[in-house]
N, CA, C and O atoms as CSV, one atom per row, in Angstrom:
chain,resi,resn,atom,element,x,y,z
A,1,UNK,N,N,-14.208,31.101,-20.214
A,1,UNK,CA,C,-13.136,30.185,-19.920
A,1,UNK,C,C,-12.669,29.164,-19.513
A,1,UNK,O,O,-12.947,28.066,-19.029
A,2,UNK,N,N,-11.128,30.404,-20.132
A,2,UNK,CA,C,-9.898,29.928,-18.990
A,2,UNK,C,C,-10.033,30.472,-17.728
A,2,UNK,O,O,-9.285,29.986,-16.879
A,3,UNK,N,N,-10.896,31.479,-17.321
A,3,UNK,CA,C,-10.803,31.341,-15.425
A,3,UNK,C,C,-11.749,29.805,-15.585
A,3,UNK,O,O,-11.163,28.966,-14.901
A,4,UNK,N,N,-12.560,29.403,-16.020
A,4,UNK,CA,C,-13.296,28.622,-15.006
A,4,UNK,C,C,-12.439,27.405,-15.084
A,4,UNK,O,O,-12.500,26.441,-14.321
A,5,UNK,N,N,-11.463,27.594,-16.308
A,5,UNK,CA,C,-10.470,26.245,-16.343
A,5,UNK,C,C,-8.944,26.323,-14.939
A,5,UNK,O,O,-8.016,25.797,-14.323
A,6,UNK,N,N,-9.700,27.317,-15.207
A,6,UNK,CA,C,-8.286,27.869,-13.697
A,6,UNK,C,C,-8.816,27.302,-12.260
A,6,UNK,O,O,-8.283,26.543,-11.451
A,7,UNK,N,N,-10.066,27.965,-12.263
A,7,UNK,CA,C,-10.969,27.824,-11.087
A,7,UNK,C,C,-11.106,26.780,-10.239
A,7,UNK,O,O,-10.851,26.915,-9.043
A,8,UNK,N,N,-11.606,25.390,-10.865
A,8,UNK,CA,C,-11.311,23.581,-11.776
A,8,UNK,C,C,-10.071,23.528,-10.738
A,8,UNK,O,O,-10.254,23.031,-9.626
A,9,UNK,N,N,-8.900,24.007,-11.082
A,9,UNK,CA,C,-8.001,22.943,-11.315
A,9,UNK,C,C,-7.475,23.631,-9.255
A,9,UNK,O,O,-6.994,23.197,-8.208
A,10,UNK,N,N,-7.944,24.702,-9.768
A,10,UNK,CA,C,-7.571,24.963,-7.966
A,10,UNK,C,C,-8.556,24.400,-6.740
A,10,UNK,O,O,-8.145,23.875,-5.705
A,11,UNK,N,N,-9.883,24.621,-7.081
A,11,UNK,CA,C,-9.986,23.815,-6.588
A,11,UNK,C,C,-10.091,21.838,-5.587
A,11,UNK,O,O,-10.460,21.372,-4.509
A,12,UNK,N,N,-9.322,21.252,-7.251
A,12,UNK,CA,C,-8.742,20.191,-7.116
A,12,UNK,C,C,-6.906,20.657,-6.705
A,12,UNK,O,O,-6.267,19.622,-6.517
A,13,UNK,N,N,-6.457,21.314,-6.625
A,13,UNK,CA,C,-5.436,21.755,-5.342
A,13,UNK,C,C,-5.988,21.933,-4.096
A,13,UNK,O,O,-5.923,21.109,-3.183
A,14,UNK,N,N,-6.432,22.808,-4.060
A,14,UNK,CA,C,-7.360,23.105,-2.405
A,14,UNK,C,C,-7.360,21.483,-2.106
A,14,UNK,O,O,-6.672,21.152,-1.140
A,15,UNK,N,N,-8.122,20.317,-2.891
A,15,UNK,CA,C,-9.217,19.516,-2.403
A,15,UNK,C,C,-8.249,18.322,-1.635
A,15,UNK,O,O,-8.561,17.757,-0.587
A,16,UNK,N,N,-6.731,18.030,-2.592
A,16,UNK,CA,C,-6.167,17.553,-2.708
A,16,UNK,C,C,-5.190,17.574,-1.125
A,16,UNK,O,O,-4.964,16.568,-0.454
A,17,UNK,N,N,-4.652,19.204,-0.741
A,17,UNK,CA,C,-4.133,19.102,-0.103
A,17,UNK,C,C,-4.802,19.192,1.558
A,17,UNK,O,O,-4.265,19.263,2.663
A,18,UNK,N,N,-5.743,19.164,1.257
A,18,UNK,CA,C,-6.753,19.406,2.725
A,18,UNK,C,C,-6.994,17.251,2.734
A,18,UNK,O,O,-7.101,16.640,3.797
A,19,UNK,N,N,-7.016,16.696,1.646
A,19,UNK,CA,C,-6.987,14.884,2.133
A,19,UNK,C,C,-5.742,14.398,3.073
A,19,UNK,O,O,-5.860,13.945,4.211
A,20,UNK,N,N,-4.052,14.664,2.078
A,20,UNK,CA,C,-3.222,14.564,2.418
A,20,UNK,C,C,-2.994,14.818,3.638
A,20,UNK,O,O,-2.902,13.797,4.319
A,21,UNK,N,N,-2.856,15.854,4.233
A,21,UNK,CA,C,-3.128,16.792,5.163
A,21,UNK,C,C,-3.412,16.157,5.989
A,21,UNK,O,O,-2.582,16.058,6.892
A,22,UNK,N,N,-4.551,15.492,6.105
A,22,UNK,CA,C,-5.001,14.917,7.246
A,22,UNK,C,C,-4.570,12.858,7.367
A,22,UNK,O,O,-4.748,11.983,8.214
A,23,UNK,N,N,-4.002,12.929,6.077
A,23,UNK,CA,C,-3.318,11.540,5.558
A,23,UNK,C,C,-1.957,11.272,6.811
A,23,UNK,O,O,-1.922,10.211,7.436
A,24,UNK,N,N,-1.472,11.780,6.917
A,24,UNK,CA,C,-0.447,12.358,7.933
A,24,UNK,C,C,-0.404,12.661,9.679
A,24,UNK,O,O,0.371,12.704,10.635
A,25,UNK,N,N,-2.055,12.853,9.243
A,25,UNK,CA,C,-1.877,13.522,11.138
A,25,UNK,C,C,-1.929,11.675,12.042
A,25,UNK,O,O,-2.596,10.647,12.160
A,26,UNK,N,N,-0.470,12.476,12.519
A,26,UNK,CA,C,0.230,11.338,13.887
A,26,UNK,C,C,-1.365,10.549,14.684
A,26,UNK,O,O,-1.782,9.391,14.678
A,27,UNK,N,N,-2.026,12.140,15.449
A,27,UNK,CA,C,-2.833,11.480,16.116
A,27,UNK,C,C,-3.462,10.482,16.019
A,27,UNK,O,O,-3.455,9.383,16.572
A,28,UNK,N,N,-4.494,11.367,14.604
A,28,UNK,CA,C,-5.272,9.624,14.361
A,28,UNK,C,C,-5.179,8.502,13.829
A,28,UNK,O,O,-5.935,7.579,13.526
A,29,UNK,N,N,-3.672,8.842,13.741
A,29,UNK,CA,C,-3.367,7.318,13.264
A,29,UNK,C,C,-2.829,6.169,14.663
A,29,UNK,O,O,-2.980,4.948,14.639
A,30,UNK,N,N,-2.293,6.845,15.623
A,30,UNK,CA,C,-1.608,6.081,16.611
A,30,UNK,C,C,-4.070,5.879,17.843
A,30,UNK,O,O,-4.551,5.041,18.606
A,31,UNK,N,N,-4.650,7.329,17.155
A,31,UNK,CA,C,-5.946,6.681,17.153
A,31,UNK,C,C,-6.639,5.485,16.435
A,31,UNK,O,O,-7.252,4.746,17.205
A,32,UNK,N,N,-6.662,5.219,15.410
A,32,UNK,CA,C,-6.948,4.045,14.621
A,32,UNK,C,C,-5.901,2.654,15.720
A,32,UNK,O,O,-6.612,1.706,16.054
A,33,UNK,N,N,-5.045,2.606,15.997
A,33,UNK,CA,C,-4.263,1.675,16.722
A,33,UNK,C,C,-4.397,1.516,17.751
A,33,UNK,O,O,-3.958,0.494,18.278
A,34,UNK,N,N,-4.987,2.364,18.377
A,34,UNK,CA,C,-5.370,2.583,19.574
A,34,UNK,C,C,-7.171,1.232,19.602
A,34,UNK,O,O,-7.208,0.342,20.451
A,35,UNK,N,N,-8.165,1.377,18.741
A,35,UNK,CA,C,-9.301,1.456,18.493
A,35,UNK,C,C,-8.963,-0.511,18.233
A,35,UNK,O,O,-9.247,-1.523,18.874
A,36,UNK,N,N,-8.224,-0.216,16.937
A,36,UNK,CA,C,-8.251,-1.928,16.892
A,36,UNK,C,C,-7.623,-2.723,17.469
A,36,UNK,O,O,-7.411,-3.915,17.246
A,37,UNK,N,N,-7.309,-2.065,18.237
A,37,UNK,CA,C,-6.074,-3.046,19.424
A,37,UNK,C,C,-7.370,-3.379,21.032
A,37,UNK,O,O,-7.150,-4.249,21.875
A,38,UNK,N,N,-8.583,-2.457,21.051
A,38,UNK,CA,C,-9.236,-2.400,21.728
A,38,UNK,C,C,-10.309,-3.021,21.224
A,38,UNK,O,O,-11.149,-3.121,22.119
A,39,UNK,N,N,-10.713,-3.525,20.136
A,39,UNK,CA,C,-11.305,-4.583,18.900
A,39,UNK,C,C,-10.755,-6.437,18.893
A,39,UNK,O,O,-11.249,-7.448,18.394
A,40,UNK,N,N,-9.839,-6.241,19.500
A,40,UNK,CA,C,-9.196,-7.578,18.755
A,40,UNK,C,C,-8.754,-8.218,17.691
A,40,UNK,O,O,-8.865,-9.367,17.263
A,41,UNK,N,N,-8.050,-6.920,17.229
A,41,UNK,CA,C,-7.593,-6.698,15.738
A,41,UNK,C,C,-5.882,-6.503,15.770
A,41,UNK,O,O,-5.274,-5.711,16.490
A,42,UNK,N,N,-5.332,-7.391,14.850
A,42,UNK,CA,C,-3.975,-7.501,14.570
A,42,UNK,C,C,-3.919,-6.954,13.116
A,42,UNK,O,O,-4.983,-7.289,12.594
A,43,UNK,N,N,-3.242,-6.340,12.324
A,43,UNK,CA,C,-3.011,-5.920,11.042
A,43,UNK,C,C,-1.617,-6.219,10.408
A,43,UNK,O,O,-0.765,-5.824,11.203
A,44,UNK,N,N,-1.295,-6.523,9.780
A,44,UNK,CA,C,0.184,-7.549,9.491
A,44,UNK,C,C,0.296,-6.949,7.764
A,44,UNK,O,O,-0.478,-7.453,6.949
A,45,UNK,N,N,1.467,-5.679,7.217
A,45,UNK,CA,C,1.714,-6.171,6.633
A,45,UNK,C,C,2.726,-7.284,5.445
A,45,UNK,O,O,3.779,-7.702,5.927
A,46,UNK,N,N,2.422,-7.683,4.101
A,46,UNK,CA,C,3.415,-8.684,3.097
A,46,UNK,C,C,3.814,-8.090,3.078
A,46,UNK,O,O,3.535,-7.100,3.754
A,47,UNK,N,N,5.244,-8.191,1.959
A,47,UNK,CA,C,6.285,-8.984,1.275
A,47,UNK,C,C,5.618,-7.446,0.135
A,47,UNK,O,O,6.239,-6.445,-0.225
A,48,UNK,N,N,4.619,-7.728,-0.062
A,48,UNK,CA,C,4.279,-6.820,-1.238
A,48,UNK,C,C,3.824,-6.103,-1.414
A,48,UNK,O,O,3.430,-5.666,-2.495
A,49,UNK,N,N,3.664,-5.544,0.077
A,49,UNK,CA,C,2.409,-4.086,-0.069
A,49,UNK,C,C,1.799,-4.472,0.798
A,49,UNK,O,O,2.006,-4.056,1.938
A,50,UNK,N,N,0.675,-5.568,0.466
A,50,UNK,CA,C,-0.642,-5.634,1.164
A,50,UNK,C,C,-0.930,-5.858,2.406
A,50,UNK,O,O,-0.040,-6.390,3.070
A,51,UNK,N,N,-2.216,-5.534,3.079
A,51,UNK,CA,C,-2.215,-5.459,4.311
A,51,UNK,C,C,-3.208,-6.347,4.670
A,51,UNK,O,O,-3.960,-6.638,3.740
A,52,UNK,N,N,-3.510,-7.018,6.041
A,52,UNK,CA,C,-4.469,-8.720,6.129
A,52,UNK,C,C,-4.269,-8.008,7.167
A,52,UNK,O,O,-3.337,-7.211,7.268
A,53,UNK,N,N,-5.493,-8.320,8.416
A,53,UNK,CA,C,-5.744,-7.854,9.514
A,53,UNK,C,C,-6.499,-9.897,10.040
A,53,UNK,O,O,-6.571,-10.759,9.163
A,54,UNK,N,N,-6.785,-10.094,11.043
A,54,UNK,CA,C,-6.814,-11.100,12.710
A,54,UNK,C,C,-7.700,-10.303,13.578
A,54,UNK,O,O,-7.702,-9.096,13.822
A,55,UNK,N,N,-8.698,-11.583,14.116
A,55,UNK,CA,C,-9.009,-11.354,15.025
A,55,UNK,C,C,-8.710,-11.503,15.802
A,55,UNK,O,O,-8.743,-12.730,15.897
A,56,UNK,N,N,-8.137,-10.899,17.163
A,56,UNK,CA,C,-7.042,-11.952,17.815
A,56,UNK,C,C,-8.030,-12.180,19.741
A,56,UNK,O,O,-7.572,-12.320,20.875
A,57,UNK,N,N,-9.432,-12.108,19.208
A,57,UNK,CA,C,-10.276,-12.214,20.598
A,57,UNK,C,C,-11.351,-13.291,19.690
A,57,UNK,O,O,-12.333,-13.790,20.239
């Protein structure tokens, strides 16, 4: 029973580290920004932290 809990915790940690590494990949963010410019979208961040986008084309 105890080894099962340890395995589950290790899998959760492994999954979270894989996701967090992809969130901080600057090349992916650069590519996403390039695609949004090509499609004619401009995004803004409000003071409260919410983000909204407008079509510019």
